[in-house]
N, C-alpha and C positions, 0 to 999 in steps of 0.2 A: 504494499499500499504506500503510495507516494505521500510525502509530507504535505502539509496544508500551507499553501502560499498565496491563494487568492480568496479574499473574504467577501468581495462584493456580491451581493445577492444571496449569500449563505444565511441560513437561520441558525443562531447560536443561542443555547440555553445556559445561563449562568445562575448556579444556586448559591445562596448566601450573598446575593448581590447588593444587600443594603449598606455594606460598609466594607472598608479594608480591602483585602485581595479581590474579593468578588466584585466590588464597585469598580476597581481599577481595570480588571479584565473586561467589564462591560463597556466602560468608556473607551478603551483601546480598540475592542472589537468593532464598536459602532463607527470609530474614526476611520477604521479600515473598510467600512462599507457593509458590515454585516447587519442583519435585522436581529436585534438582541432581545430575548425574553428574560426579563428581570424577575428572579424568584427568590423570595425570603418571606419572613413572617411580618416585618414591619412596614406597613403600607406607606406611612408618611416618609420614610427613608427612600423607598422605592419611587414615590412620586417626585421627591426632589431630584433624585438621579435621573428620572426620565426627562425632567425639564432641562437638566444640564446637557444631556444628550440631544434633545431636540434643538436646544439653543445653539449647539455646535453643528447642526445640520444632519444629525443621525436619526435613527429610528429605533424605538424601543417600545416594549409593551410590559405592563405590570401584571404579575401573577403571585398573589398572596398564597403561601404554601408553607406548611410545616413538613419538611421532608421526612420527618420520622413517622409520619402517617401515610401509609401506602395508598389509601383512597384519595387523599388530597394530592398526592403526586400524580396519580392517574388522571384526576379532574383537571389538574394544572396543564398537563401535557395536551389533553383534549382541546382546551382553550387555546393553547399556543398554536396547535395545528390549524384550528379554525381561523385564527387571526393572522398568523405569519406563514404557515405552511409547514412542510415536513422538517424535522430537525436534522441539520447537517453536522453540527458540533455541539456536544455536551460537555460542560465543564462542571464537574461535581466538586464544589468548593465549601458547601455548607458544612459546618462543624464547630465544636467548641472544645476547650481543654479545661482541665482542672488540676492545679498543683496542690496535691494533697496526699499524705501518706495513705496507703491501701487500707490500713486498719481504721483509719478515720473517714473513709469515703462511703457515704450512705448508698445502700443498694438502689434506691429509686433513681439516683443521679447516674449510677454506673449503667443501669438499664437504658435511661434516656440517652446517655452518651453513645451507647452501642447502636441504638436505633438511629440516632442522628448521624453519627460519624461514619458508620459502616452500612447499616441497612438503608439509610436514606440514599446512598449512592447506588446500592443494589436495586432499589425501587426504580430509580430513574434509568439505570442502564437496561433493565428488563423491559421498561416501558418504550424506550426509544428503539431497541434492537429490531423489532419486526419490520418497521419501516426502513431502517438502514440495511437490513438483510435483503429486503425486496428490491432496493435500488442498488444493492452491492456497493455502497459507498457510505462513509461516515467516519467521524473522529470523536473519540472520547478521551477526555483529559481529567484525570482524578488527582486532586490535591491531597496528598498524604502528609508526611512529615519526616524529618530526620529521625523522630521518635518511632517511625515505622521500619527503621533499619536498625537502630541501636536502642535497646530497651532502656527507658528512662525511669530511674527511681523518683519518687515524690510525683509521679504522674503515671503510674502503672496502668490504670485502666485506659487512659487516653493512649498511651503507647500500644496497648493490646488492639484497640480499634484501628489504629493506623497501620499496625502490622497486618491485620486482616485485609485492609483495603489495598495495601501494597502487594500482598500475595495474590489476591484475586486479580488486580490489575495486570500483574506480570504474567499470570496464567492465561488471562483473556487475550493478551497481546499476541500470543502464539495461536490461541484457539480461533480468534476472530479475523486474523490477517488473511487467511484463504477466502474469507467471505468479503473482502474489500473494506473492512472496518479496522481502523488504526486505533490502538489504545496506548496511552502514555501516562505514566504515573510521576508526580513531582514530589520531591522530598525536601521542602524548605527547612532551614534552620530557624533562627529567630527572625521574624518579620515585624516591623513596627506597625502594629494594629491595635485595636481596642483589647485585644486578648492579653496584651502585655501591660496589665494595670499595675499600679504601684504595689499592690498586694503580691502579685506574681513576681515582680522585679525583686521584692524583698526576699524571696525564696530561691533566687537564682545565684550562682557562684559570683564572687567579685570579679569584675572585668567582662561579665556577659554582655553588658550594654554595648561593648565595643564591636560585638559580632552582629548587631542588628542591622538588617538591610530594610530598605523601604519597599512598599508593594509594587511600585513602578518598576524597580529593578527586577523583582521576582517575575512580573508579567513579561517584560521585555525578553528576559532570559528564556523564559518558558516558551514563548511563541517562536523564538528563533530555533529552539530545539524541536518544536513541533514541525517547523518548516523543514528541518533536516530529516525528519521521519524517526527521531529517537523514541524509545519506549520507556526509558526510566532515567531520570536525572536527579541530581542533588544540587541545591542552590543554597548558599554560594558554592562554586566549584571546589574551593579549598577544603570543604567538609567531606568531599568524595574520599579523600585519603583516610579520614577517620572511620568512614563506613567500611572502607577496604580493610583497614587494620582489624576492625572488630570481627569481620568475617573470617580473618585468618587466626586471630587470637581473642576469641570472645571472652574467655575468663580473665585474662590480663586487663583488657580494655574495660570490661564490665566492672571489675573491682576498683580500678582507678576512677571510673566515672562515679561510682557509688560513693567513694571517699569524698570526691569533689562536691557532688551535689547534696549528699546528706549532711555534710558539715555546714552547708549554707542554709539549711532549714531552720527557722527560728525554733528555739525550745520554749516549752510552756513555762 
């Protein structure tokens, strides 16, 4: 499957579009000529983004949807197809994290995080696949995390959801390629979004702030990789070495990471 180089006339779905990475993807895709379906729970944020895109000459539509609910995903897709047409590009970006020791993480939130971060992407992929298969063309872009390659203490449940998404994406990259559908998974490190609240920053190791990149850099790097037809990337690039080292020496890297991260966690 060739990489995606031309966006004019394409229909792109961006989940989690109300802020951060999703909003930046939506604006950039609209600038490139795509018709963008904005998917998130916060209507007022989506309305503001739609006005920004329209003001810049782009085209977008609003679809309020909680991706953790399969019926809402299916209804949103039906509305998108009616208003914009069949989906060419799906960007599964919706998700959230929680920096908390597993012993303190409540079950209700673990279940919601799993439905949002993992099953939400599954619901969207299974919904758009029939049309992509019928047309033998399509692109699926899943936003995972560096935590989906290297298990992260103090965010164990989050890391588990991202590992699941990364594994599924990499398997589907092989499974769907013969059908004309390209799947790519992205593993960002720290991105400057609302997720990096003061409470979160207080639990990160000293010096972590120096590794933060902005959403614009992540989006531009990702779209260049999609153009090249890559199937899995780490952003920023320098963190690929850490992921590679973990694959070779998981015990050594895991113990070192645990010392660094757990020593940064505030004590009661």
